[in-house]
Backbone bond lengths (Angstrom), bond angles and torsions (degrees), N, CA, C in turn:
res aa  C-N    CA-C-N  psi(-1)  N-CA   C-N-CA  omega(-1)  CA-C   N-CA-C  phi
1 M - - - 1.530 - - 1.514 113.70 -
2 S 1.362 112.13 -42.11 1.578 116.63 -174.38 1.504 113.56 -63.29
3 S 1.444 111.38 -30.07 1.490 113.52 -179.74 1.636 109.87 -71.00
4 I 1.276 115.66 -37.06 1.541 117.84 177.51 1.613 107.64 -62.86
5 K 1.386 115.13 -42.42 1.445 113.74 178.80 1.491 112.44 -65.15
6 G 1.346 120.08 -33.17 1.504 125.47 177.41 1.497 109.83 -65.40
7 I 1.265 119.37 -39.84 1.460 126.27 -176.57 1.509 104.37 -69.89
8 F 1.260 118.24 -46.34 1.485 120.38 176.02 1.474 117.24 -57.45
9 V 1.356 118.49 -44.47 1.429 124.65 176.63 1.440 111.68 -62.45
10 R 1.414 116.61 -47.71 1.380 118.24 176.49 1.600 116.72 -59.34
11 A 1.401 110.89 -41.68 1.425 116.63 175.08 1.583 115.25 -59.13
12 M 1.292 109.67 -43.24 1.452 113.92 179.76 1.589 110.10 -70.76
13 S 1.236 121.34 -32.18 1.342 121.20 177.47 1.532 115.53 -66.97
14 L 1.347 112.11 -38.02 1.436 123.83 174.83 1.558 110.36 -65.79
15 A 1.245 114.35 -43.29 1.494 119.22 176.42 1.470 112.05 -62.27
16 T 1.346 121.56 -42.75 1.485 126.08 177.57 1.567 108.76 -63.33
17 V 1.405 118.07 -41.59 1.442 119.66 178.38 1.517 110.20 -61.65
18 V 1.403 118.61 -48.07 1.458 123.87 -172.80 1.661 104.18 -62.53
19 L 1.376 116.84 -44.81 1.477 120.33 -179.10 1.341 110.91 -62.62
20 G 1.339 120.25 -38.66 1.497 127.34 -178.18 1.621 108.05 -65.20
21 V 1.295 116.45 -44.42 1.464 122.46 -176.02 1.622 106.99 -69.75
22 S 1.304 113.42 -44.71 1.582 118.70 178.32 1.594 109.16 -59.77
23 A 1.326 116.22 -44.49 1.448 117.41 -176.07 1.574 110.79 -68.78
24 T 1.276 116.91 -35.80 1.488 115.31 -176.60 1.582 116.45 -99.23
25 G 1.408 114.40 -13.64 1.456 117.63 -176.90 1.591 110.62 -96.37
26 C 1.219 123.86 -16.46 1.419 128.61 -177.15 1.425 114.08 -123.80
27 T 1.344 115.13 146.09 1.549 116.90 172.46 1.545 100.77 -127.31
28 Y 1.231 114.86 149.87 1.503 129.69 174.37 1.443 109.85 -93.20
29 D 1.321 118.82 117.92 1.356 125.18 170.32 1.458 113.40 -97.69
30 D 1.395 120.35 107.83 1.480 120.06 -176.74 1.567 109.08 -112.91
31 T 1.314 112.99 25.47 1.488 119.96 177.56 1.567 103.72 -57.68
32 F 1.336 117.59 129.75 1.415 127.67 177.81 1.512 114.21 66.34
33 S 1.332 115.00 18.04 1.464 113.34 166.18 1.453 114.05 -83.61
34 A 1.404 119.73 159.84 1.434 117.85 -173.91 1.531 112.92 -73.53
35 C 1.315 110.76 139.05 1.485 117.00 178.38 1.488 110.57 -133.17
36 P 1.373 116.08 88.71 1.438 118.08 -172.12 1.533 116.29 -61.51
37 F 1.273 110.26 137.49 1.581 116.34 178.04 1.625 108.66 -80.92
38 S 1.210 109.60 136.69 1.542 114.14 172.06 1.562 110.39 -66.54
39 T 1.406 117.69 171.01 1.394 120.74 179.33 1.515 108.93 -57.44
40 R 1.272 117.98 -44.05 1.435 125.73 -173.04 1.566 108.11 -69.61
41 M 1.312 118.57 -35.61 1.590 126.60 177.16 1.582 102.16 -62.38
42 K 1.241 121.07 -47.36 1.470 125.56 -171.48 1.506 105.33 -68.34
43 E 1.325 117.72 -46.00 1.519 116.43 -179.82 1.540 113.52 -60.89
44 E 1.303 110.95 -40.33 1.435 118.06 176.99 1.582 113.15 -59.38
45 C 1.270 113.01 -32.77 1.612 121.76 -174.47 1.581 109.61 -89.32
46 A 1.265 120.77 -17.54 1.521 121.92 -176.61 1.541 104.81 -81.69
47 G 1.348 110.03 145.26 1.449 115.02 177.57 1.588 111.73 -90.48
48 E 1.224 117.62 167.19 1.469 121.93 -173.09 1.453 115.07 -49.61
49 D 1.409 115.09 -30.72 1.418 121.58 -176.11 1.608 110.33 -97.65
50 G 1.408 112.79 10.36 1.384 116.34 176.23 1.548 113.15 87.18
51 A 1.367 118.86 -8.12 1.324 123.03 -170.85 1.663 111.34 -75.93
52 A 1.318 116.34 140.35 1.435 113.36 -177.85 1.508 109.30 -84.90
53 F 1.320 108.76 151.25 1.457 116.10 172.62 1.528 111.97 -148.53
54 S 1.147 118.53 173.22 1.657 124.23 -176.22 1.508 105.91 -59.89
55 C 1.241 115.83 132.33 1.479 122.19 177.23 1.552 110.61 -140.71
56 V 1.311 117.47 145.79 1.372 123.82 178.18 1.530 109.88 -118.03
57 V 1.236 119.88 137.75 1.458 124.68 170.19 1.508 111.03 -117.03
58 R 1.262 122.23 116.66 1.384 120.21 176.01 1.427 112.58 -90.92
59 E 1.306 113.04 157.97 1.477 121.15 -179.14 1.462 111.33 55.17
60 H 1.391 112.62 48.16 1.480 122.06 171.98 1.537 110.57 -77.35
61 P 1.240 117.89 126.21 1.435 122.88 -176.17 1.508 119.77 -56.49
62 Q 1.366 114.58 -20.15 1.495 120.85 -173.01 1.582 109.46 -102.24
63 C 1.420 118.96 2.03 1.460 114.79 -175.74 1.560 105.76 -120.52
64 S 1.219 117.60 127.98 1.517 122.53 -179.27 1.438 110.42 -65.91
65 Q 1.280 126.56 -27.38 1.535 128.80 174.04 1.470 107.40 -85.81
66 D 1.276 126.84 -9.94 1.470 135.34 -179.93 1.399 117.92 75.90
67 V 1.430 118.88 7.09 1.434 126.92 -173.73 1.469 109.34 -107.29
68 C 1.375 123.20 120.37 1.445 125.34 170.25 1.456 106.43 -119.01
69 L 1.407 114.86 132.12 1.461 119.78 -174.71 1.577 105.76 -127.11
70 S 1.316 110.69 131.65 1.514 117.44 164.39 1.582 104.72 -110.62
71 W 1.420 115.00 118.06 1.331 124.63 -176.21 1.446 108.92 -99.83
72 K 1.346 110.46 120.62 1.590 120.96 -173.93 1.468 116.76 42.25
73 G 1.364 113.78 40.37 1.535 120.94 173.67 1.380 108.98 85.54
74 G 1.316 126.01 7.64 1.617 125.59 179.57 1.456 108.25 -79.28
75 E 1.262 112.77 -177.21 1.549 121.86 179.26 1.526 105.70 -53.77
76 A 1.296 110.77 140.51 1.548 113.93 174.19 1.600 107.04 -79.02
77 R 1.358 109.50 139.00 1.483 115.10 -176.11 1.648 108.61 -135.04
78 C 1.251 115.55 143.68 1.474 118.04 174.23 1.567 107.09 -64.69
79 T 1.397 118.94 145.85 1.447 116.87 -173.77 1.541 104.82 -153.78
80 L 1.352 109.65 -178.85 1.566 116.52 -175.62 1.593 105.77 -124.38
81 T 1.328 110.20 149.97 1.404 112.14 169.76 1.504 108.16 -81.36
82 C 1.336 116.24 161.67 1.491 120.08 -175.40 1.522 111.35 -156.23
83 T 1.330 115.94 177.24 1.436 114.88 174.09 1.491 101.90 -131.29
84 P 1.332 113.21 148.02 1.579 115.88 -172.37 1.580 109.42 -64.93
85 D 1.305 109.99 136.66 1.409 122.55 -176.17 1.493 111.63 63.59
86 G 1.206 120.55 21.24 1.427 123.78 176.34 1.520 118.09 -88.81
87 G 1.348 116.65 -5.76 1.512 120.03 176.31 1.518 112.59 63.92
88 Q 1.397 124.16 20.88 1.472 116.25 -176.89 1.579 106.14 -91.81
89 C 1.227 121.14 -7.77 1.555 119.23 -178.47 1.430 114.73 -83.17
90 P 1.311 119.49 133.97 1.458 124.37 178.87 1.502 109.39 -55.52
91 G 1.356 111.78 160.54 1.538 117.36 178.49 1.484 107.76 -61.98
92 G 1.381 111.28 147.05 1.489 118.60 -173.26 1.420 115.72 82.71
93 S 1.399 125.66 10.24 1.414 125.57 179.86 1.493 99.03 -144.93
94 T 1.569 104.78 159.51 1.306 120.93 -178.11 1.550 112.79 -125.50
95 C 1.275 123.05 142.70 1.482 128.97 178.13 1.445 102.97 -75.99
96 T 1.398 118.05 112.29 1.436 121.94 -167.05 1.698 106.29 -128.61
97 A 1.336 111.16 138.30 1.464 117.99 179.61 1.506 106.31 -65.93
98 Y 1.370 111.75 142.00 1.456 120.72 172.97 1.592 106.09 -126.27
99 V 1.272 120.08 123.09 1.320 124.43 177.45 1.543 109.66 -122.10
100 A 1.272 117.73 113.77 1.546 118.45 170.38 1.571 116.20 -90.98
101 G 1.243 109.74 118.13 1.558 119.01 173.77 1.530 110.11 71.10
102 H 1.329 123.77 16.10 1.404 121.16 179.61 1.653 110.85 -123.71
103 S 1.280 113.82 146.93 1.439 113.85 179.07 1.619 116.17 -85.65
104 S 1.289 110.86 -14.47 1.400 123.75 -171.52 1.554 107.64 -106.63
105 T 1.424 121.18 148.04 1.361 121.01 179.41 1.516 115.50 -90.17
106 A 1.471 107.92 4.26 1.467 108.00 -179.99 1.493 115.13 -69.22
107 G 1.295 117.32 135.39 1.385 119.20 179.63 1.591 114.91 83.18
108 A 1.358 111.05 5.68 1.508 118.01 -176.43 1.497 112.81 -68.72
109 E 1.255 115.58 149.23 1.453 126.46 178.49 1.577 101.70 -90.81
110 H 1.327 111.89 149.07 1.556 119.09 176.28 1.479 109.01 -115.66
111 F 1.398 113.67 139.12 1.452 120.15 165.37 1.474 111.84 -139.54
112 C 1.334 111.89 161.72 1.389 118.72 -175.92 1.596 105.55 -81.73
113 V 1.456 113.42 130.68 1.318 123.46 -172.67 1.627 105.70 -124.01
114 Q 1.213 116.67 133.64 1.478 118.77 -175.47 1.685 101.81 -72.75
115 D 1.334 107.11 128.11 1.579 118.65 -179.43 1.594 109.96 -45.52
116 E 1.257 122.96 -43.02 1.420 127.25 -176.97 1.594 109.27 -58.39
117 F 1.303 119.44 -28.56 1.499 124.26 178.17 1.442 114.76 -84.39
118 L 1.322 117.92 -21.03 1.553 123.31 -176.99 1.562 109.97 -70.49
119 D 1.255 112.70 -29.20 1.507 110.58 -178.52 1.461 114.44 -98.90
120 E 1.244 121.89 -15.03 1.524 131.36 -179.11 1.517 111.26 -77.15
121 Q 1.184 118.07 144.56 1.533 128.62 171.54 1.557 103.29 -108.32
122 F 1.330 116.71 122.49 1.409 125.67 173.98 1.495 112.40 -100.50
123 V 1.412 116.64 127.91 1.491 116.61 -177.28 1.506 101.17 -118.35
124 T 1.325 112.93 138.75 1.588 116.42 168.26 1.517 103.99 -128.50
125 G 1.323 111.20 161.79 1.528 117.94 173.19 1.506 105.03 143.85
126 S 1.362 116.06 -163.11 1.420 120.68 -174.68 1.592 108.51 -79.95
127 G 1.245 118.16 163.23 1.450 115.95 177.77 1.511 105.42 133.32
128 S 1.314 122.56 -167.19 1.326 127.70 -178.22 1.511 114.84 -70.10
């Protein structure tokens, strides 16, 4: 019976070491992974006429950087904050100004947006 207990203790010790190394040795990069908006988030992001526009949700539970962005009504993706010409955005993305409810870019926040979404126009509403 004591040999089974010893094996169990050693196995638990090994598991603890493996988990400790995994937690400290690797970081998960979820930049641009999908981060679905809840119904409430979607309602807050829709304009009065139902038109879709860019929307940021801070403290999104599925994003390690806490920022989820839907660019021009497209699929919401985890992203990073950035500064223009700062080079913080991953390849294939651009640091882009985001202005909520303002016509001017003064005081705009900047987020990394995938280049493929910068040129596309997303349309939502009734229809096919």
